[in-house]
C-alpha positions in Angstrom: 151.3 102.8 147.5 152.4 103.6 144.2 156.1 103.5 143.6 158.0 106.6 143.2 158.4 107.3 139.3 162.0 107.6 137.9 163.9 110.6 137.5 163.6 110.5 133.8 159.8 110.4 133.7 159.8 113.1 136.0 161.6 115.2 133.5 159.6 114.4 130.9 156.6 115.1 132.6 157.9 118.9 133.5 158.8 119.2 130.0 155.4 118.3 128.7 154.1 120.5 131.3 156.2 123.3 129.6 155.2 122.4 126.4 151.2 122.7 127.3 152.0 125.9 128.9 153.8 127.4 125.6 151.7 125.6 123.0 148.3 127.7 123.2 149.9 131.2 122.9 152.4 130.6 120.5 149.4 129.1 118.2 147.5 131.8 118.9 150.1 134.2 118.0 151.0 132.4 114.9 147.6 132.8 113.4 147.4 136.4 114.5 150.7 136.8 112.2 149.5 134.7 109.3 145.9 136.5 109.7 147.9 139.7 108.9 149.5 138.3 105.6 146.6 136.7 104.2 144.6 139.7 103.0 147.2 141.3 101.0 148.0 138.4 99.1 146.4 136.4 96.0 147.8 133.2 98.1 149.3 130.1 96.2 146.4 129.8 93.8 147.3 128.6 90.3 145.6 126.8 87.4 145.9 123.1 87.1 144.3 119.8 87.9 141.2 120.0 90.2 137.2 120.5 90.5 137.1 124.1 91.6 136.7 126.7 88.9 139.0 129.5 89.3 138.9 131.6 85.9 138.1 132.2 82.4 140.8 133.0 79.8 141.3 133.7 76.1 141.9 130.6 74.3 145.3 130.6 72.7 146.8 128.9 69.7 148.1 125.3 71.0 145.3 125.0 73.5 143.4 122.0 73.3 139.9 122.7 71.4 138.5 120.4 73.9 139.2 122.9 76.9 137.0 125.7 75.3 133.8 126.6 77.2 131.4 126.7 74.5 128.5 128.2 76.8 130.7 131.2 78.0 132.0 131.8 74.5 128.7 131.8 72.8 128.2 135.2 74.6 131.1 136.7 72.3 131.0 137.0 68.7 135.0 137.0 68.4 136.4 135.0 71.5 136.7 131.6 72.5 137.1 131.3 76.2 139.0 128.6 78.2 137.7 127.7 81.7 140.6 126.9 84.3 140.2 125.0 87.5 142.4 125.3 90.5 145.4 123.3 91.3 144.2 121.1 94.1 147.1 118.5 94.6 148.4 119.3 98.1 152.2 120.0 98.3 154.4 118.7 101.0 156.5 121.3 102.7 159.2 120.6 105.4 160.2 123.1 107.5 163.5 123.5 109.7 163.7 125.7 112.5 167.7 125.5 113.5 167.9 124.2 117.0 171.4 125.1 117.5 172.7 127.1 120.9 173.6 130.2 118.8 169.7 130.4 118.0 169.1 131.6 121.6 170.8 134.8 121.4 169.1 138.0 122.0 171.1 141.0 121.9 170.7 144.1 124.2 167.4 145.5 123.6 166.4 143.0 121.2 162.5 141.9 121.6 162.9 138.3 121.0 165.5 135.7 120.7 166.4 134.3 117.2 164.9 130.9 118.4 161.6 132.6 119.5 161.1 134.3 116.3 162.1 131.1 114.1 159.6 129.1 116.2 156.8 131.7 115.5 157.8 132.3 111.8 157.7 128.4 111.2 154.3 128.0 113.0 152.9 131.1 111.3 154.0 129.8 108.0 152.4 126.1 108.7 149.0 127.8 109.5 149.0 129.5 106.0 150.0 126.2 104.2 147.7 124.1 106.1 144.8 126.8 105.0 145.7 126.6 101.7 145.3 122.7 101.7 148.9 121.6 101.6 150.8 119.4 104.2 153.4 120.2 106.7 156.2 118.4 108.4 159.3 119.4 110.7 162.6 118.5 109.1 164.4 115.9 111.2 161.1 114.8 112.9 160.9 111.4 111.2 157.0 112.0 110.3 155.1 112.4 107.1 153.7 115.3 106.4 150.0 115.8 107.5 147.3 118.9 106.8 144.5 120.0 108.6 144.3 120.9 112.4 145.8 117.9 113.3 148.9 118.4 111.2 149.0 121.9 112.2 149.2 120.9 116.3 151.6 118.1 115.5 154.1 120.2 113.8 153.9 122.9 116.6 154.6 119.9 119.4 157.4 118.7 117.1 158.8 122.1 116.9 158.7 122.6 120.5 159.9 119.5 121.5 162.7 119.1 119.1 166.1 118.4 120.9 168.7 121.4 121.2 171.6 120.7 118.9 173.6 121.9 115.7 173.6 121.0 112.1 170.9 120.5 109.5 169.5 117.1 109.8 169.8 115.2 106.5 166.2 113.9 105.6 165.1 111.8 102.6 162.7 113.9 100.7 160.2 112.8 98.1 160.5 114.4 94.4 159.7 118.0 93.6 158.6 118.6 97.5 159.5 121.8 99.0 161.7 122.8 102.0 161.7 125.9 104.4 164.8 126.8 106.5 164.9 129.0 109.3 168.5 129.6 110.6 171.0 132.2 111.6 173.2 130.1 109.3 176.4 130.9 111.8 177.8 127.3 110.8 180.5 126.6 108.1 178.1 126.8 104.9 179.3 123.1 103.9 177.3 121.5 106.3 174.2 122.4 104.4 175.5 120.1 101.4 174.1 116.7 103.1 170.9 117.9 103.1 170.9 120.3 99.8 172.8 117.6 97.5 170.4 115.0 97.5 167.4 117.1 97.7 168.3 119.2 94.6 168.9 115.8 92.8 165.2 114.7 93.6 164.0 118.2 92.3 163.2 119.7 95.7 163.2 123.4 95.8 163.0 125.9 98.7 163.2 128.9 100.5 165.5 130.0 103.4 165.3 132.8 105.9 168.4 133.9 107.7 167.2 135.4 111.3 169.6 137.7 112.6 170.0 139.8 115.7 170.5 143.7 115.5 173.6 143.8 117.5 175.2 140.9 114.9 174.3 142.9 112.2 176.0 146.2 113.5 178.5 145.3 116.3 177.2 148.4 118.1 179.3 147.5 121.2 182.5 149.6 122.1 185.4 149.5 124.5 186.3 146.2 126.5 183.8 143.9 125.8 183.7 139.5 127.0 182.2 137.5 123.9 181.0 134.1 124.7 180.8 131.4 121.9 177.2 130.1 122.5 178.2 126.6 120.7 181.1 125.9 122.8 181.2 128.5 125.6 184.4 129.5 124.9 185.2 133.1 125.7 186.8 135.9 123.9 188.1 139.2 125.6 188.3 142.3 122.9 189.9 145.2 124.5 188.8 148.0 121.5 185.6 146.3 119.7 185.2 149.7 117.6 188.6 149.0 116.0 187.3 145.3 114.7 184.0 146.7 113.5 185.0 147.0 109.9 186.6 143.9 109.7 183.7 141.9 111.7 181.2 143.5 109.0 183.2 142.6 106.2 183.5 139.0 107.5 179.7 139.0 108.2 179.0 140.2 104.8 181.2 137.4 102.9 179.8 134.6 105.1 176.2 135.8 104.3 176.8 135.8 100.5 178.7 132.3 100.8 175.5 130.7 102.5 173.1 132.7 99.9 175.4 131.2 97.1 175.6 127.8 97.9 171.6 127.7 98.8 171.1 129.3 95.4 173.0 126.5 93.4 171.0 124.2 95.1 167.5 126.0 94.1 167.1 127.4 97.3 166.4 131.2 97.3 167.6 132.9 100.7 166.1 136.2 102.3 167.0 138.0 105.5 165.1 138.9 108.8 166.0 141.0 111.8 164.6 140.1 115.2 163.6 144.0 115.7 161.4 143.8 112.5 158.0 142.8 112.6 157.4 139.1 112.6 154.6 139.4 109.8 157.4 141.0 107.5 159.4 137.6 107.9 156.3 135.6 107.1 155.4 137.9 104.1 158.8 137.4 102.7 158.6 133.4 103.2 155.0 133.5 101.6 156.0 135.3 98.4 159.2 133.2 98.1 157.1 130.0 98.3 154.6 131.4 95.8 154.4 129.4 92.3 156.2 131.1 89.7 154.3 132.0 86.8 155.1 131.8 83.1 157.3 134.6 82.0 157.5 136.0 85.4 
């Protein structure tokens, strides 16, 4: 007769079963959202080192004469053409989906919690990046970025298994990598510095998306309301919420501006996404922020 497994193993088995139940539907939904973004974009293609032909362009003063494609140029009496290859160097992208308790919040009528939307966007972005030939990893997982279907499924498992907690996990990042931060950023902005300072020093750039619930943006409540802090569980009873709405909205905007300013100074551009908006709009914003900057653009 086999001995009864310890309680910790039973809990891990239950956790694994819940993960197995969630993973396929989340992947399907992420791939559906990703598929609706790809047709409308030119993707992340750009010229560079590689073997795949991308485009011809006119030769310009300063270009190496050896870069001229003489066969294509022979078809023109006046122009010389340069054959450009597509950049094929895979880039490493670390994605952080905030595991803070505040991300579990879903206000009245909200279609999904902030955590649910962050997980969907993180995985949908990973789908797009892997399809573009790049490598992804969950920031704080301790893993090296990986590509292909293996990298995508490993990322999804790490995303759903990450422990609940708070704060940004500092992580050593290689030079010129990219980071993507998905969070409500409802914590002191200074807590970003342990991650952002060394990343900026290494030339790491990135994007951030503040994910908010519509009730956080508008404070639509009235009358006597009991609020609870999701981080420490402390209650706060407010007698007339509408009297505080103006002050609340001013503080909300000031906090967002401070977060965005701190991120921008470290080379990270921030957008905003509400959970009552389609997920594809958030993914499109992230994809555009990650797109390579063209000269003069």
